[in-house]
C-alpha positions in Angstrom: -19.8 9.6 68.8 -17.8 6.3 70.7 -19.6 3.0 70.1 -21.2 2.6 73.8 -22.9 5.9 73.0 -24.2 4.8 69.1 -25.6 1.7 71.4 -27.4 3.1 74.1 -28.7 6.0 71.6 -30.4 3.4 69.7 -31.5 1.3 72.3 -33.2 4.5 74.1 -34.5 5.7 71.1 -36.1 2.6 69.8 -37.6 1.5 73.5 -38.8 5.3 73.9 -40.9 5.5 70.0 -42.6 1.9 71.4 -43.3 3.4 74.8 -44.6 6.6 73.4 -46.7 4.6 70.3 -48.2 2.2 73.4 -49.1 5.1 75.8 -50.6 7.0 72.9 -48.8 10.2 73.6 -47.7 12.6 71.1 -48.1 10.0 68.0 -46.1 11.9 65.5 -43.2 12.2 68.1 -43.2 8.3 68.4 -42.9 8.2 64.2 -40.1 11.0 64.6 -38.1 9.1 67.6 -38.4 5.4 65.6 -37.8 7.2 62.2 -34.3 8.4 63.7 -33.8 4.8 65.4 -33.7 3.7 61.8 -31.8 6.9 60.5 -29.0 5.7 63.0 -29.0 2.0 61.8 -28.9 3.9 57.9 -25.6 5.5 59.2 -24.2 2.6 60.1 -25.8 -0.5 58.9 -23.6 -2.9 61.4 -25.3 -1.4 64.3 -28.3 -3.3 62.9 -27.0 -6.4 64.8 -27.7 -4.6 68.3 -31.3 -5.6 67.9 -30.9 -9.5 68.0 -27.9 -8.9 70.9 -30.8 -6.6 72.9 -33.6 -9.8 72.3 -33.1 -10.1 76.1 -34.3 -6.4 76.8 -36.8 -6.2 74.2 -38.6 -9.3 74.8 -38.6 -8.5 78.8 -40.0 -4.9 78.2 -42.0 -5.7 75.1 -43.5 -8.9 76.5 -43.5 -8.5 80.2 -44.1 -5.1 80.8 -46.0 -3.3 78.4 -47.6 -6.8 77.4 -49.4 -4.9 74.1 -50.9 -7.6 72.0 -50.0 -6.3 68.7 -46.5 -4.9 69.6 -45.5 -8.0 71.8 -46.1 -10.2 69.0 -44.7 -8.8 66.0 -41.3 -6.4 67.2 -39.3 -9.4 66.4 -40.9 -9.9 62.9 -40.8 -6.3 62.4 -36.9 -6.1 63.7 -36.1 -9.1 61.0 -37.7 -7.2 58.4 -35.7 -4.0 59.3 -32.4 -5.8 59.2 -33.1 -7.7 55.9 -33.9 -4.4 54.5 -30.7 -2.8 56.1 -29.0 -5.4 54.1 -30.6 -4.4 50.3 -29.7 -1.1 51.6 -25.8 -2.1 52.1 -26.2 -4.3 48.8 -27.5 -1.2 46.5 -25.4 2.1 48.6 -22.2 0.2 48.7 -21.6 -1.5 45.5 -17.7 -2.1 45.9 -18.6 -4.0 49.0 -19.2 -8.1 48.9 -22.8 -8.2 48.0 -23.4 -11.7 49.6 -20.7 -13.4 52.1 -20.8 -17.4 51.8 -19.9 -19.5 54.6 -20.0 -23.7 54.9 -23.1 -23.1 56.8 -25.4 -21.4 54.7 -26.3 -24.4 52.6 -27.3 -26.6 55.5 -29.6 -24.0 56.8 -31.3 -23.3 53.6 -32.1 -27.0 53.0 -33.8 -27.4 56.5 -35.6 -24.9 55.7 -36.9 -26.1 52.3 -37.7 -29.5 53.9 -39.9 -27.9 56.6 -41.8 -25.5 54.0 -42.5 -29.2 52.1 -43.5 -30.8 55.5 -45.9 -28.0 55.7 -47.8 -28.7 52.8 -47.4 -32.3 52.6 -48.4 -33.0 56.0 -50.4 -30.2 57.6 -54.2 -30.5 58.1 -54.4 -26.9 59.0 -52.2 -24.6 56.6 -52.7 -21.4 59.2 -51.8 -23.4 62.2 -49.0 -25.2 60.1 -47.3 -21.6 59.2 -47.7 -20.8 62.5 -45.4 -23.8 63.2 -43.2 -23.4 60.3 -42.4 -19.9 61.9 -41.2 -21.2 65.2 -39.4 -23.7 63.3 -37.4 -21.5 60.8 -37.8 -17.8 61.7 -35.1 -17.1 64.2 -32.8 -18.9 61.9 -32.8 -15.8 60.0 -30.6 -14.0 62.4 -27.8 -16.2 61.4 -27.9 -14.2 57.9 -28.2 -11.1 59.7 -25.1 -11.4 61.7 -22.9 -12.7 59.0 -24.4 -10.3 56.6 -24.1 -6.8 58.5 -21.6 -7.5 60.5 -18.5 -5.7 59.4 -15.4 -5.8 62.3 -14.3 -8.3 65.0 -14.9 -5.5 67.4 -18.8 -5.3 66.2 -18.8 -8.8 67.1 -17.2 -8.6 70.5 -19.9 -5.3 70.7 -22.8 -8.1 70.4 -21.5 -10.3 72.9 -21.0 -7.8 75.4 -24.3 -6.7 75.4 -25.6 -10.4 75.6 -23.7 -10.6 78.7 -24.5 -7.6 80.2 -27.9 -8.2 80.1 -27.6 -11.6 81.3 -25.7 -10.2 84.1 -28.7 -8.5 85.5 -30.5 -11.5 84.7 -28.4 -13.7 86.8 -28.7 -11.1 89.8 -32.2 -10.8 89.4 -32.7 -14.8 89.5 -30.0 -14.9 92.9 -32.1 -12.7 94.5 -35.5 -14.8 93.7 -33.4 -17.8 95.7 -32.3 -15.6 98.5 -35.6 -14.0 99.3 -37.6 -17.4 98.8 -39.7 -16.5 96.1 -43.1 -18.2 96.1 -43.0 -21.0 93.1 -46.2 -23.1 91.6 -46.3 -26.5 93.0 -45.9 -28.4 89.8 -42.2 -27.1 89.7 -41.3 -29.7 92.6 -42.2 -33.4 92.6 -43.6 -33.8 96.0 -42.1 -36.9 96.6 -38.4 -36.1 96.6 -38.9 -33.4 99.5 -39.4 -29.9 100.6 -37.8 -27.4 98.0 -37.6 -24.0 99.2 -37.8 -22.2 96.0 -36.3 -21.8 92.3 -34.6 -19.0 90.5 -36.4 -17.9 87.7 -35.2 -14.7 87.0 -37.7 -12.8 83.8 -38.3 -16.6 82.5 -41.4 -18.4 82.9 -39.7 -21.4 84.5 -36.6 -22.1 85.8 -35.6 -24.6 83.0 -35.9 -22.0 80.3 -33.4 -19.8 82.7 -31.3 -22.9 83.2 -31.1 -23.1 79.2 -30.3 -19.5 79.0 -27.5 -19.7 81.6 -26.1 -23.0 80.2 -25.7 -21.4 76.3 -24.0 -18.1 78.0 -21.7 -19.7 80.8 -19.3 -21.2 78.3 -19.2 -17.8 76.4 -18.4 -15.5 79.5 -15.3 -18.0 80.0 -14.3 -17.7 76.7 -14.2 -13.8 77.1 -12.8 -14.4 80.7 -9.7 -15.8 79.3 -9.7 -14.1 76.1 -9.2 -11.1 77.5 -5.6 -8.9 78.5 -7.2 -6.0 80.2 -7.2 -6.7 84.2 -10.2 -4.7 84.9 -12.4 -6.3 82.4 -11.1 -10.0 82.9 -12.4 -9.5 86.7 -15.5 -8.2 85.2 -15.8 -11.3 82.5 -15.1 -13.4 86.1 -17.7 -11.7 87.8 -20.5 -12.4 85.3 -19.2 -15.8 85.3 -19.5 -16.4 88.6 -23.3 -14.7 89.2 -24.3 -16.5 86.0 -22.9 -20.0 88.1 -24.4 -19.4 91.0 -27.9 -18.6 89.4 -28.0 -21.9 87.3 -27.5 -23.7 90.3 -30.3 -21.9 92.1 -32.5 -23.1 89.5 -32.2 -26.4 91.0 -32.4 -27.4 87.2 -30.5 -31.1 87.1 -30.7 -31.1 82.8 -29.1 -27.2 83.3 -26.0 -28.3 85.4 -25.4 -31.8 83.3 -25.1 -30.4 79.8 -23.5 -27.0 81.4 -20.6 -29.4 83.0 -20.6 -31.1 79.2 -20.1 -27.6 77.4 -17.4 -26.5 80.0 -16.0 -29.9 79.7 -15.7 -29.5 75.5 -14.1 -26.2 76.2 -11.8 -27.4 78.3 -11.0 -30.2 75.5 -10.6 -27.7 72.7 -8.2 -25.5 75.0 -5.9 -28.1 76.5 -6.8 -31.5 77.1 -4.4 -32.2 80.0 -6.6 -29.9 81.7 -9.7 -32.3 81.3 -8.8 -34.3 84.8 -8.5 -31.1 87.0 -11.2 -29.6 85.7 -13.1 -32.8 86.5 -11.9 -32.8 90.4 -12.8 -29.1 90.6 -16.6 -29.6 89.3 -16.2 -32.8 92.0 -15.6 -30.7 94.8 -17.7 -27.7 94.0 -20.3 -30.5 93.7 -19.9 -31.8 97.2 -19.8 -28.1 98.7 -23.3 -27.6 97.0 -24.2 -30.9 98.4 -23.2 -29.7 102.0 -24.7 -26.8 101.8 -27.3 -26.8 99.8 -28.9 -30.0 100.9 -31.9 -29.1 97.9 -29.0 -29.9 95.7 -28.4 -33.9 97.3 -32.1 -33.8 97.1 -32.5 -33.3 93.6 -30.2 -35.3 92.2 -30.4 -38.7 94.4 -34.1 -38.2 93.6 -33.1 -39.4 89.9 -32.0 -42.7 90.9 -34.9 -43.4 93.5 -38.3 -45.8 92.5 -40.6 -42.8 93.3 -38.8 -40.6 90.1 -39.4 -43.7 87.9 -43.0 -44.3 89.4 -43.7 -40.3 89.0 -42.2 -39.9 85.9 -44.0 -43.1 84.0 -47.4 -41.4 84.9 -47.1 -38.0 84.0 -43.4 -37.0 83.7 -40.6 -37.2 80.9 -40.9 -40.8 80.7 -44.8 -40.9 80.3 -44.3 -38.0 77.2 -41.3 -39.6 75.7 -43.5 -42.8 75.7 -46.8 -41.1 74.4 -44.3 -39.0 72.0 -42.7 -42.7 70.5 -46.5 -43.5 70.1 -47.6 -41.1 67.8 -44.4 -40.7 65.7 -45.5 -44.5 64.9 -48.7 -43.6 63.8 -47.1 -40.7 60.9 -43.4 -42.0 60.5 -42.4 -40.2 57.4 -43.5 -37.2 57.1 -44.9 -37.0 60.9 -48.7 -35.4 62.1 -47.9 -31.8 60.7 -46.0 -28.7 61.8 -48.0 -27.3 65.1 -49.8 -30.2 65.8 -48.2 -31.4 68.6 -46.0 -31.3 71.3 -44.8 -27.5 71.1 -46.1 -24.0 72.2 -48.3 -23.8 68.8 -50.3 -26.5 69.3 -50.1 -25.8 73.3 -51.5 -22.1 72.4 -54.0 -23.6 70.0 -55.3 -26.7 72.5 -54.8 -29.0 69.9 -54.6 -33.2 70.5 -54.2 -33.1 74.1 -50.9 -32.1 73.7 -48.0 -31.1 76.2 -44.9 -29.7 76.1 -42.7 -32.7 74.6 -39.3 -31.7 76.6 -37.7 -33.5 73.7 -36.9 -31.2 70.6 -36.1 -34.0 68.6 -39.0 -36.1 69.3 -41.2 -33.4 69.0 -39.5 -32.6 65.5 -40.3 -36.6 64.8 -43.9 -36.3 66.1 -44.5 -32.6 63.8 -42.3 -33.6 60.6 -41.7 -37.4 61.0 -38.4 -39.3 60.4 -37.7 -36.8 57.5 -37.8 -33.4 59.4 -35.8 -35.6 62.4 -33.4 -36.5 59.7 -33.1 -32.7 58.2 -32.8 -31.3 61.7 -29.8 -33.6 62.9 -28.3 -33.1 59.6 -28.4 -29.0 60.5 -26.9 -29.8 63.8 -24.3 -32.1 62.8 -23.4 -29.6 60.5 -23.4 -26.8 62.3 -21.5 -28.2 64.8 -18.8 -29.9 62.4 -18.6 -26.0 60.3 -18.0 -24.5 63.6 -15.5 -26.7 64.9 -13.5 -26.1 61.7 -14.1 -22.6 61.7 -12.5 -22.3 65.5 -9.4 -23.8 63.5 -9.5 -21.5 61.0 -9.5 -18.4 63.1 -5.7 -16.8 63.1 -6.3 -14.2 65.8 -6.1 -15.8 69.4 -8.4 -13.1 71.3 -11.1 -14.4 68.9 -10.4 -18.0 68.6 -10.9 -17.7 72.6 -14.5 -15.9 71.9 -15.2 -18.7 69.3 -14.1 -21.5 71.4 -16.7 -20.4 74.5 -19.3 -19.7 71.9 -19.1 -23.0 70.2 -18.9 -24.9 73.6 -22.3 -23.0 74.3 -24.0 -24.2 71.2 -22.6 -27.8 71.9 -24.9 -26.9 75.4 -27.8 -26.2 73.6 -28.0 -29.2 71.0 -27.3 -31.5 74.0 -29.8 -29.3 75.9 -32.9 -30.1 73.0 -32.6 -33.7 74.7 -34.6 -32.7 77.7 -36.4 -29.3 76.7 -37.5 -27.9 73.6 -34.9 -25.0 73.6 -34.4 -24.3 70.1 -38.4 -23.4 70.4 -37.7 -20.7 72.9 -37.3 -17.3 70.5 -34.9 -15.7 72.6 -32.7 -19.2 72.9 -33.0 -20.3 69.4 -32.0 -16.7 68.6 -28.6 -16.5 70.6 -27.9 -19.7 68.9 -28.4 -18.7 65.6 -26.4 -15.4 66.2 -23.3 -17.0 67.8 -23.4 -19.3 65.0 -23.1 -16.4 62.8 -20.6 -14.5 64.8 -18.4 -17.7 64.6 -18.8 -17.8 60.5 -17.9 -14.2 60.4 -15.0 -14.1 62.7 -13.7 -17.1 60.2 -14.7 -16.6 56.8 -16.5 -13.1 56.6 -13.3 -10.7 57.5 -11.9 -11.5 54.3 -14.6 -9.9 52.2 -16.2 -7.6 54.1 -15.3 -4.6 51.9 -13.5 -4.5 48.5 -13.7 -1.0 48.2 -10.8 -0.5 50.4 -8.7 -3.1 48.3 -9.8 -1.3 45.2 -9.0 2.3 46.3 -5.8 0.9 47.7 -4.8 -0.3 44.4 -5.5 2.7 42.2 -4.1 4.5 44.9 -0.6 2.4 44.4 -1.1 2.9 40.6 -1.9 6.7 40.7 1.8 6.9 42.6 3.4 4.7 40.1 1.7 6.9 37.2 3.1 10.4 39.0 6.7 9.1 39.8 
């Protein structure tokens, strides 16, 4: 059966099983189809990585369409446990394969997890809420290990990237459609002082800034796939995906998204050929001028940043006010913070703790909840993520794979920067993709040489046998 057929068969069986379970229709049949999906994964454990690649699809179907409180809240934890179960199965079933593929980034991730657990017991005033806050911080990092341990081939890595970009195309098209029809948006998405804004694209997300973060991560990835592809038809496809995501990002009217995506693309050009940086800057300037001419709302969003009205508004309830409030709270608990889940993030918002709000700065949010100890651990982790991935890209010998990895690294840089203005790594989808992509780079650079020792051993035994018979 072709790989594409395996992919759609697994996705169809999984979704059908969940739907049948939710609707109460033929529970035995639901159990059978879910079991069949598991059997498919056990037949080829690499296909378990499809789960994280289809995170967008599962999130939309389970959390937005079905909205069953139990299924929508635990599906990603169940998926993680299934993948780690497959890892254990691989370890026991294929004894001649490398049981654990180490990468230079493993220790940094584990170190941050250990620090987070220690801070949970040191600072959390409520253990249950602290555990929930800890889960949001570290759970999605485990997808890194799923990818590095279960991938077997570069083709498997490319399949993950293609699935993510295909879903991103539909997400982007829906966002473009929203902007064209002028979908109604909440008034608090636009500061009234900056002038009339007809609408902002948000697609399947709950805010334009979340969509902008999602697109900013994936646009550089799509650019990398475009330059890596030799086939004309597929190259055109990647070009269409990139253009659609670019328009959708523009229609979010997210200033942070524009700025950080531009920085990511600039980094990508710097990695590929520094001679093209000036032409790239000129092209981006031309695009900006055209956008300002044909979309006055773009000009309004940019120019408003430099107006006294923006400073006044931001100081009374916007980013400046939140940053000052966060800094004041951090000074009260400088070393270990006020406890995980207590302020500035989704857990505190859901429990309505401490008159909280979204901090709009993941680093400051971390400092408030985990103190300078947690902030340093996070900065060390992200620094090591960038450095090790940068070195890994240099170590990839295959030209096509190197292009993939360069685009992915530019996307990771975008998310690291974007955390200055949003809690990007607290969004399950974005955090999962961030660590999944980091895992892909590590696999391409370090994982292919120790995927299967069985083939090497078989080759040696065959050679020895041929020598003896000869």
